[in-house]
Phi, psi and omega in degrees: 000122180298154174293163182293122182276343189300323179297343182268345188288122176291138182305322181288331173297310182299313184294317181293322180290323177300321179293322177296316182292343178280348177291122184305129173067001183297315183300312181291326179294318179295316179299316180296319178301315180297319182294319186281319190249293203274324190298306180293325179299312181293322179299318178295317178298317180301311184296328185271335190237351182239175178258118179279124184268147180194189182301334180244011178229104187049058185299334180293330174277316181301326182298332178294322176291316182301312181296321178299313181294326176295319179295317182275349180060046176242154176296148178291126172283164171298147190226125185229152172244130178236156179275118174193120182288344179276114188303130180195159172207151181203162179231127178232171174111175178223288180285331180226078182294155177222155179244135177236132168243154180246170184298327181297319183283329176294318179292328187283322196253157170285164178305319180293320178292321177295323176298322178297321178295314179296320178295324176300313180296318176294332176299324177296323178292312180302317185277004176064041181268341203296322183301304182288330179296317178300315180294321179298317179295320180292319179293325179298333179257014182297150181103343179205164177060219183296319181302314180291325182301321184255019172072025181288347178295344181277353177296135184299147180300318178302322179289321176302313182293325177295320179293314181290327176298312178298318182303317179298320180289327180295332179297326178298320179294316180294326175297324178296319178299318180299317178297322178297315184293315182275348176076019185197114178293335180298328178295317179295315179298321179294325176297318177298321179295321177297317180294332179280326190231347179117184185287182188296331178302326180265315190259002183300335181254011179290137177281113184296322180298319178294321179298316181293324180295339176301327180295319177295320177297321179295316179297320177295319177301320179295329183271351184295327181203155176297327179296313180299316180298315181298313183295318180293318178295326178293322182292330185260359189300332181260001181275143179265351182232144173289169177289149186302316182296323179294318179296319179299315181295319182296314184289324178293321179297315180295315184296322180294332183250015183295157179291136178303333182288347181275110184291148177283154174280174180276178175239158181270161178294165183264008180299142180292134177264142189262073169225000000 
């Protein structure tokens, strides 16, 4: 039985998802779409083109998923490594979700930071995000590739924006799960800083407090004028993820004020991983 996901849900995630679920027939349409098209298609692509990780295949990376799933008390999803120098990780699926990390993010992060990324992806599974998250990602790429192939470009713009708006808020909830699993919001915030600026050779001397304060400066900038607010909201309307500094500030704020009754997650050992 998974642990209770409700303490991790960001209020804006909850409110935006409730509005999405109120759209007539959307939930059943998304499920049917996943059943007919994408879930089996992606599973086949994963098996044929990526490296499936497990106890005997890069076990030092797989162990990060195993420990995360034990902490969250969820079944292990299928776990894959793909070649892509641009750091990324994602979770897709509905009845059989899977997690993919790429070579770029493995090269970029420390083992503890990589565990935070994997815990974030598992957080989407725990928080029941994956169905709508998959659709939001596909719609964000509509017009070309898979999105264009299955006609997702015909989805109305208001619905697209509602999905991507919710998707951005859902990331805050998954970041909270990651902080819980690694037991330290600073690790999650540091991961955001790496994604914003690069690996430790470049960002090892970055002042984290200054990086987090950028989010407060950004919020103030948004409030300075209606023009600034409009332009910034226009720039992010098609994005599925919030900006890194904003995510870092959000998770640190939540972690500092979390309920004492919410137990912390464990930490991983300090043994060097061989990748």
